[in-house]
Residue, then its C-alpha position, 0 to 999 in steps of 0.5 A: m366246318n370251322a373249329d368252333t362248329i366241330r367242337t360244338i357238334n362233339e359236345i352235342k354228341k357227348n352230352g346228348y342234348y343241345r339248348d334252344g338257340t345253339g348256333l352252328g356254322e355252315g354244315g353243322w346242323a346237317e351233321v347233327y341231324k345225321f347222328c340224331e336222326g333228325y329228331w330229338l325231343a323238346y324239353h322245358l324246365a319250369n320254375l314252379e315258384i315263379g311260374e315260368t319256363v327257365c330253359s328249353i333244350h332238345a335231348k335224345d331221351d328223358k335221362a339226358a334231359v334231366k342230366a342236362f338241366a341238372s348240369m346247367f341249373r341248381v335244380d335241387e334249390f328250387e321247385h321245378e318241373i321238367t316237361q317233354e313237348t309233344r305235338t299233334y297234327r291232323i289233316v284239315t283239307e286234302i289237296 
């Protein structure tokens, strides 16, 4: 792994989140999935004044997500909502 990949992995470990679209070099995502156990929750920050999602991240928990959005945006200056994405799957056919 190159130095940029290692630096980014260390930031993800320290901060407990990564933004959608984060790029890692060869072997980087495998390393991230080791310490986040392959699954962190998806969170979205919406600006309610304009009715749009501003940013999406994956974080280890609610606390890390709130802290992440507060570090990236001035959330106290606009009406906003943070939501956690959930998905439900069902079997349609069995093979």
